[in-house]
Structures are given as structure tokens and as C-alpha cells.
N, C-alpha and C positions, 0 to 999 in steps of 0.2 A: 051779448058778445061773450065769446068763450074765454075762459081764463087761460093764461099761458100754462103749458104743462109743468114747468118748474114750480109755479105757485101751487098747482094742484098737488104735486108730489110732496112739497113742503108741508102743506096742510094735513095731508094724510099721515105723514111721519109724526108731526107734532101731536095730532090727536091720539095716535096709537101709543106714543111713547111718553106722554106727559107724566111727570113725576111730581107728587106733592111735596111741599116743604123745602124746596131747593134754594129759594131766594135768601141771600145773606149768609149762606153756609160758609164756614171757614174752610180754607184750603186743607185738604187731607191727603196724605201720602199713600199711594196704592202701588203695590209691586206688580209687575207683569213679567212672568217667566215664559219665554217662547223660544222656538228653534229658529234663530236668525241665520246661522251658518250650518253647514252639514247637509246630509242627504235629504232631510225633510224641510230644508229652507223654503222651497216653493210653497208649501202649505203654511209655513211660518209667516211668509209674506202676506198671504191672504188674511191671516189672523191679525197681523199688525194693522192691515187696512181696516178691518172691522173694528178694532179697538179705536183707531184714530177717528173714525166716523162717530162712534159713540161719544168720545170726548168732546167733539164739536157740538153734538146735540145736548150733552149735559151742561156745557158751558153756556149755551143759549138759554138754558133753563135756570141758570144762576149758580151752578156748581162748577167751580174751577179746581179740578183735581191735579195734584202733582204725581205723575206716573213715573216710577223708577223702573227701567227696563233691564232685564237680565237675559243673556243668551245662554241656553243650556246645551247648545250644539247637538241636541238629541240624545245626550248621555246622562244617565241618572246621577253619576257622581257630580257632574257640573250643576245639575238641578238642585242637589242637596246643598252645594256651596252657595248657590243663588238664594235659596230660601233662608239659609243661615245669615247671609249678609242683609237681606231685606228685613228679616224679623228682628235681628239683634243690633245691626249696625245702623240701618236706615230707619228702623222702627216704624215700618209701614202699618197701616190699620188693617189692610186685607191684601190678598194676592189673587190675581187672575192667572190661570194657567197651571201647569205647562200643557203642551200639546200631546206628546206621546204617552201611552199608558205606562210605560216603564218609568218615565220621569214624573208623571203625575202621582203615581203610586209611591214613589220615593219621597216626594214633597209632602204628601198627605201625612205621613208619620211625623215629619218635622213640624208641619203646621199645627198638628195636634199637641206636640210637645211644647211649642212656643206660645200656643194660645192665640194664633192669628188665623182668621178665616181664609180658607182657600176655596175659590170658586172655579171649578173645572169646566172649560168650554166644550171639549171634544174627545177626551180620553175615555175609552170604553171598557177597559178591563173590569170584569164583574166585581172582583174583590175590593176595589177602591172604596165603594160605599157600602160594603158588607162587614166592615171591621168595627162598627159602633162608634166611629169618630164623631165628635160633636162640632168640630171646627171645619169639617170638610163637606163641601156642597158640590153637587154635579148638575149642570144644566142639561147636558146631552143624555141620550138613552144609553144604557149599558149593552154589553155584547149580545146578550140573548135576543134582544129586540132586532138587531141586525139580522141574525140568523133566521129567526122566525119569519120576518117579512120576506126575505129572499126565497126561502123554501116554500112558504105559502103561495107566493106569486108563481113559482115554477109549477106547483101542483095545480094551480088554477088555470094555467096556460096549456098544459099538456098532461101526459101520463108517464112521467119519468119513473124509473124503478131503481136506478142506481145513481150514486153520487161519489165523486172523488174530491178530497180536500187537499189543497196546496197552500201552505201557510208559512210565514216567516216565524222563526223560533224566538219570538220576543213575547213580552207580556200581552201585547195586543193580538198577535197572531195566534198564540196558544190559547188565550181565553176565548176568542171568537170561534176558533175551530172546535174547541171542546164542546161548547154549548151547541154549536151547529151540528156536530155529529150526534149528540144526544137527541136533539130535536128531529133530525132527519130519520133516525131509527124509530122514534116515537110515531112518526107519520108513515111508516111502512117502507121507507127507502133503505136500500142496502148500501153500506159504505164499502166500496171496493178498493179504495186507496186513501192513504193518509200520509202525505209527504211534507215534512218540515224542511225548511232550507235556511241557510245563513243569509241574512239580508246583505245586499251589495255584491253578490256574486256576479261575475261577468257571463256566466253560462248556466242555464237551467235546462239544457236539452236532455240530459240523462234523467232528470226528475220528470220532465214532461213525457219522455218516451215510456217510462214506467206507467204513467197514468194512461197514456194512449193505449198501451197493451191491455188495459183492463176494460177499454171501450165503455166508459161511463156515460150515462145519459146527461148528467150534470157535472160541471167542473166548478167548484166553489173555491175562489182564490181570496186570500187575505194578505194584502201587500200595501206598502207605501208607494210613493210616486214612481221612482226609478224602476223598482222591481215590477210593478204592475205593467208598465210599458214593455219592459224586456220580456216578461213572461208571455205577454200576448204576441209580441213579435216572433218569439221562438215557437209559440203554439202554431202560428201561421206557417212558419218554415217547416215544421214537422207534420202539418196537415191534421192537427188535432181538431176533431169536429164533433163535439157533443151536441145534445139537443139545445143546451144553453150554457153560456159562460156567466157565472154569478160572481160579481165583484163585491167584496165586503166593505164598501165605502172607502174611506181613507184615500189611497192613491187612485182608486177608480172613479172617485168623484172630484176631479180636479180639471182645471182648464187645460193643463198639460196633456192629460189622458184624452180629453175630448178632442184636442187638436190633432191627435194621431188617428185620422179618420180611417186609414187602411186597416187598423187593428181594433179600433174602438167601436166601429159600427156594429150594431145589434147586441153589444155586450150590455148586460143588466148590472145595475149597481143599486145599493140601498143608500138612503140619505136621511140626514136629520131634519132637513128643511128644503122646501122648494119655493121659488118666487111666486108661484101661482096659488099658494095656500090661502092668502088673505090680502086685502088691499095694502096694508102696511108693508107686507113682505115684497109685493110688487114694486112699491115705491122705493124701498131700500135697494132692490136689485137694479132699478133704473138709475138711481143715484150712484151706486157703486160702479155700474158699467160706464157711466158718463165720466166719473172721476179716474178710474183705473184702466179703462179700455178692455175689460174682460168681465165675464159673468162672475158673480159671487158664488162660491160653493158654501156648503153648510159650515165649513170651518170659520169663514168670515161672519156668517150670520150668528153662529153660536158664541163667538167672541164678542160681537157687538151686543148681543143679548146679555151675556155675562157681565159686561162692563156697565150696561144700563141698570141691571139689577143691583150691582155693587153700589152704583150711584144712588139708587133709591134707599139702600140700607144706610149709606153714609148720611144722606139727607135726614134720616131719622135718628141715627146714633152718633153722628159727628165723628170725631177721631177716637172715640172710646171703643176699643176692640170688643169688649163684652157686649156693649149695646148694639154694635154692628152685627155681631154673631146672632144676637137675639132677633134683630130685625130680619135677617136672612132666614132664620129658622121658623119664624111665625108669619112672614109676609106672603103675598101673592101679587103677581104683576101681569098685565096684559102687554105682550111684546110681539115682535115680528115672528116669533115662534109659537104664538098663542099664549095661553096662560102658563106662567112659570110659578111653581110652588114646590118647595122641597118637603118631601114626605117620607114617612117610614112605612114600608110595605114589603112583603115577601123576603124579609131578611135584609132589605136595603135600608139605609138611613140617610136622610138629607138628600134624597134622590128625586129629581124632577121626572115626571112621566111624559114621554114623548112617543107619539106614533110615527113610525118611519115608513114613508112611501118608497116604492121601487121605481127607478127610472131606467130608461133604455136610450142608448145613443142611436138616433135616427137622423139622417141627413146632416150630420155634423153637429147636432145639438142634443142636449139631454132633455128628454120629455118624460113626464109622469105617466106610467102605464098601469100602476097598481097601488092601492085597491081601486075597484071600479068607481067608487064614490068620488074619487079625486082624479081619476085618470083623464089625461088630455089627448091620448092617442092609443091606438090599438097596438098591442105588443106584437113584434115579429117573432114567431115561435112556430116550429123549431128553428134553430140557427141554420140559415140557408147555405152556409159554406163561405169559403174565402174567395175573393175576387183577385 
């Protein structure tokens, strides 16, 4: 007789995420800095969902954490106030978050100052883990991995010769576009446009018109949710038609963008995680879909993973900040993202290594198209035009 699917998924999750030494652990306070309100709130919601699922799993394994939540509204000054309260007022043992690169970078300096571990789920600015901090750990890949994955995919699919970059003038946008331009040039591509913009603008037509005038083969965009959608809507209005639209994760890898089928179809994005990467990832995705009625993006998976890793460190170090930091610095864990291990390499410190696949929106869904070893569908290339 076949086992019910719910039991199968539960068994897969349990086997993939089992953490030693949790039974009987005393409650420990953990801070969670996230964007609950503001422009990035849709991504913040997915991160909250991922955290809540992790807390459920940790509790089942014997660790009942007290999570103190702070809303940074996507602004660095709010994030600094949040870490100050958590570190000195609430006296948390560790902090998960924040989301945006600007906020995570601001918190990193404070976490180092206060001697409290910060585990970053999804902020990609290169410099965050290049400053020699001992108390700052990053689960997700830094910006250069986003850029290399997308550009390598485009070169594998076709023969582009030119590329244009459109990016928001924030830590995230500037960092990713900088390493993207450097890598594009190293691969023989000519950068024909570099357009920075202020996030939250109601109109990007003039910027897009400049890019269209250069007739680039690739258009590489770095944006959060609202801007990603608006940029693509206005690209359609202006008839911008490169060989490929490349979305640098973030707003391009969200259920909101996926739902805009008239503008998301055939757009490429890079991602930190896909549900089809391993059985535990598929189980997590099915559970998330059943609970929240939407697919989980990498933001949810990275936050879930970050909280599970923090739980493992707390199981080993208790409420002692120094012991938890040591557990994070020396441990390794099998997770829904594969092995997580914080390492020093190429100028990075306490940085987890993550391979980032490339997805494309086809038929209203995100499907993995690169690299070939993990691809689930053939890429549509070049961009066939607007319907």
C-alpha cells in the first residue's frame, strides 16, 4: 500500500534537516530583521514564511526558540536601529537577516561591534563578506555568481556580442552591475549601455529608450519587485527586443513577477535555489505551496536554511554568543540548499558557496534551463518578441 504523500514529504524533510543535540535545549532568543512594510514587503513575506516553517521544524526536533522580529522597512537606518535594540535591549544570541544588501551591510558593521552573529539569507553585495568580519555569515551567493551564471547561460544559448545594464542605484544594483560588466567584458561582450535609476520611479521610458537606441543583444536588469515588473511592462510598450532579457534574481524571481505572464514569458532569471535540486527541496516546495498557496522563491528557501543553521548552532552553543559564533564558523550542514559551510576564499570570509542555476519563465512557470546538468527544459532563445 502506498504511503500518503504528506507522510512521504514529512519523512524527506525530517531526514534532510535532522539536527543533532536539540533535545532539552533551553529557549534562546533570536532576532529576525526583515522588510515587512515598504516596497520590498512581498519578498519580506516569503522570508517570513520560510522562517516560520523552520521554527516549526526546529520545535519538532526539540528546540523552541523565541524569535524577536523587527521591520526595517527596507531602509538602512531602520535596520541599524533594529540591530541595536536586538543586540543591547533584547540581548539576542544571533540575528537572521536583513533582506536588502543596503540593510544587511549596515547591520553587519553593528553585529561585529556588538559581538552577535548575523546570518544573512539573501543579500548579495560583494563587500558584505569581504570586510574580515568574524560575526557575519552569509548563506546565499554573492553578486558575482549571479552575473557569471546569467552571462554564461546567454553565451551557451546563442552568440550575443553586446550587452546593456539597467540597474537600481542601491548597494544591490551597483554591486551586481559592477561585477556583471567586468565579467561581460572578460567574456568578449561589449557593454553598450550602463543605466542606473532611482528605485520606485513611476516611469522608466527614457532610460529604456536610450538602451533601445543601442540595440543590445542582451539586456541585463537588476531590480526589486515593483521596478522589475514596471521595467518589463515599459520595455514591451517601447518594443525593446534584445536576444534575451536577463533578470538578476531579486524581483525577477518572485511569484509576483511570474504572475505577469504578458511580460515575464521567456525572461531569464538567476536563482539561489530551485525545488528540483534535491528531494528535500521538492518536499519543502510542496509543503510551502500547500501552506501558502504559491511557489517558494529562493528568498523563502534561503531564510528557512539560515534559521535551520542557526538552530543547529544554538543546539551546540546554547545562548552563549561566542559558542554560537564558533559553531557557525566551524560547522557544516546538509540542507534544502545542499551543504552549507561558511568558508574563507577569494577574499571572502564566512561565505557559503552556492551554485546558481538559471531559470526561464515558460508557460507561466519558472523552469530550470541552465546549466545542462540540471536543466529541466530547453531554453527559448533568442527572445521571440512580444505578443
